[in-house]
VMD Tcl script that draws the C-alpha trace (Angstrom):
set ca {
  {4.56 200.60 -88.82}
  {4.05 197.37 -90.73}
  {1.62 194.98 -89.06}
  {2.42 191.31 -89.43}
  {-0.67 189.24 -90.03}
  {0.26 186.92 -87.15}
  {-0.51 189.83 -84.84}
  {-4.06 189.79 -86.20}
  {-4.74 186.14 -86.99}
  {-2.58 184.54 -84.29}
  {-1.13 181.07 -83.88}
  {1.96 181.67 -86.00}
  {4.42 178.77 -86.29}
  {7.98 179.67 -87.23}
  {9.73 177.33 -89.61}
  {13.18 178.80 -90.21}
  {14.95 177.73 -93.38}
  {17.94 175.41 -93.13}
  {21.43 176.86 -93.31}
  {22.21 175.11 -96.62}
  {22.72 176.95 -99.89}
  {19.41 178.37 -101.22}
  {20.17 176.58 -104.49}
  {19.70 173.25 -102.67}
  {16.11 174.11 -101.70}
  {13.30 173.23 -104.11}
  {9.71 174.37 -103.76}
  {7.66 171.19 -104.16}
  {4.09 172.25 -103.39}
  {1.68 175.13 -103.00}
  {-1.72 175.42 -101.35}
  {-4.39 178.03 -100.81}
  {-5.15 178.51 -97.08}
  {-7.99 180.21 -95.28}
  {-7.46 181.20 -91.65}
  {-9.89 182.71 -89.12}
  {-9.98 186.49 -89.07}
  {-11.85 187.30 -85.88}
  {-13.32 185.58 -82.81}
  {-16.64 183.74 -83.20}
  {-18.82 186.56 -81.80}
  {-17.43 189.06 -84.27}
  {-17.81 186.53 -87.11}
  {-21.53 186.26 -86.39}
  {-21.92 190.05 -86.34}
  {-19.98 190.43 -89.60}
  {-22.05 187.71 -91.31}
  {-25.21 189.52 -90.17}
  {-23.88 192.81 -91.61}
  {-22.99 191.09 -94.91}
  {-26.54 189.65 -95.10}
  {-28.08 193.09 -94.48}
  {-25.90 194.67 -97.19}
  {-26.89 191.88 -99.59}
  {-30.60 192.47 -98.90}
  {-30.39 196.28 -99.05}
  {-28.58 196.16 -102.39}
  {-30.91 193.43 -103.73}
  {-27.94 191.15 -104.26}
  {-25.86 193.70 -106.15}
  {-23.20 193.63 -103.41}
  {-22.35 190.05 -104.41}
  {-22.18 190.90 -108.10}
  {-19.79 193.85 -107.65}
  {-16.33 192.42 -106.94}
  {-17.77 189.35 -105.24}
  {-19.38 191.23 -102.35}
  {-17.95 192.05 -98.95}
  {-15.11 189.82 -97.80}
  {-16.11 187.18 -95.27}
  {-14.57 186.77 -91.80}
  {-11.49 184.92 -93.02}
  {-8.02 185.66 -94.35}
  {-6.69 183.94 -97.48}
  {-3.01 183.25 -98.03}
  {-0.64 180.95 -99.93}
  {1.55 178.29 -98.33}
  {4.56 177.04 -100.29}
  {6.29 173.85 -99.14}
  {9.97 173.40 -99.89}
  {12.47 170.60 -99.39}
  {16.24 170.86 -99.10}
  {18.02 168.35 -101.33}
  {21.12 168.54 -99.12}
  {19.78 168.09 -95.55}
  {16.23 166.87 -96.43}
  {14.61 169.46 -94.14}
  {11.06 170.50 -95.02}
  {10.35 174.22 -94.98}
  {7.24 176.32 -95.40}
  {6.87 179.87 -96.71}
  {3.65 181.81 -96.23}
  {2.75 184.56 -98.68}
  {-0.09 186.95 -97.94}
  {-1.57 190.37 -98.54}
  {-3.17 192.75 -96.05}
  {-3.46 196.49 -95.39}
  {0.34 196.63 -94.95}
  {0.86 195.12 -98.42}
  {2.23 191.76 -99.48}
  {4.72 189.76 -97.44}
  {6.39 186.37 -97.52}
  {8.17 184.68 -94.62}
  {9.19 181.25 -93.35}
  {6.50 179.57 -91.27}
  {2.76 179.12 -91.32}
  {-0.45 179.68 -89.41}
  {-1.42 176.94 -86.97}
  {-5.15 177.63 -87.11}
  {-6.36 176.84 -90.65}
  {-10.05 176.43 -91.46}
  {-9.68 175.55 -95.15}
  {-6.97 174.30 -97.47}
  {-7.16 173.59 -101.17}
  {-4.84 170.64 -100.72}
  {-1.27 170.77 -101.92}
  {-0.67 171.14 -105.65}
  {2.75 169.84 -106.73}
  {5.09 172.40 -108.26}
  {8.80 172.35 -108.97}
  {10.88 175.53 -108.77}
  {13.71 177.08 -106.83}
  {13.12 179.38 -103.88}
  {14.54 182.16 -106.07}
  {11.87 181.41 -108.72}
  {9.17 181.54 -106.05}
  {10.49 184.84 -104.67}
  {10.75 186.29 -108.19}
  {7.12 185.28 -108.83}
  {6.16 186.87 -105.51}
  {7.93 190.10 -106.50}
  {6.11 190.14 -109.86}
  {2.67 189.70 -108.25}
  {0.97 193.13 -107.98}
  {0.99 195.00 -104.68}
  {-1.75 197.63 -105.05}
  {-3.33 199.44 -102.10}
  {-5.59 197.15 -100.05}
  {-9.31 197.51 -100.66}
  {-11.97 195.47 -98.89}
  {-14.02 195.38 -102.11}
  {-11.65 195.77 -105.04}
  {-8.38 194.11 -104.03}
  {-8.17 192.15 -100.78}
  {-6.31 189.05 -99.55}
  {-8.52 186.75 -101.66}
  {-7.81 188.62 -104.89}
  {-4.07 188.76 -104.18}
  {-3.82 185.10 -103.11}
  {-5.63 184.00 -106.26}
  {-3.24 186.06 -108.39}
  {-0.11 184.67 -106.69}
  {-1.43 181.08 -106.78}
  {-2.20 181.42 -110.50}
  {1.31 182.72 -111.20}
  {2.84 179.79 -109.29}
  {0.90 177.35 -111.49}
  {3.49 177.95 -114.23}
  {5.64 175.57 -112.15}
  {2.92 172.91 -111.80}
  {4.22 169.38 -112.44}
  {1.10 168.01 -114.08}
}
mol new
graphics top color blue
foreach p $ca { graphics top sphere $p radius 0.5 }
foreach p [lrange $ca 0 end-1] q [lrange $ca 1 end] { graphics top cylinder $p $q radius 0.2 }
display resetview
C-alpha cells in the first residue's frame, strides 16, 4: 500500500488543475519547501538522539552523507499558471519510503521555503523532468527526501529564466 505523505505530515491543501488543455498551463516557479515531520515532543527526542549519535561518532555521523536526517520533510513546490483561464495551480513533488510522487496541491504547514525561483516550462516538461529524476530505494542516510528534492530542484533549474 502506497502511503501518501499527507497522511504523515498532515495539512494537505488540494489545488486541482483547471479543465483547460494542459498545453495552456505554464510552470512559472519552483521552490524548495520544508514541512514538519513529527509533533514537537518527538522532534525534541529525535534532536537529542541525533546529538548523541554525533557525540558517539565524534562528529563522523555528520561527515558521512550529511548525518541523520532532521525532524523535517523536504519537497518541491511548482507553481503553474493557465494562459487560458488565468488560474494558478500548484504541484508538489516529494520522495518518501513509498518512492517519488507528484500531485496537485501543497502542504499548509510549511516551516521553511527557499523562495520562489522563476522558471518557464510546460507541465509536460516538468513531468518529464520528474520522471527522469532517480527513484532509488529510500534510505535515511544515503538517499532521503532531502537528497531527492535537491536532485529534482537542480534538474528544474534548466528552465530557470535568469
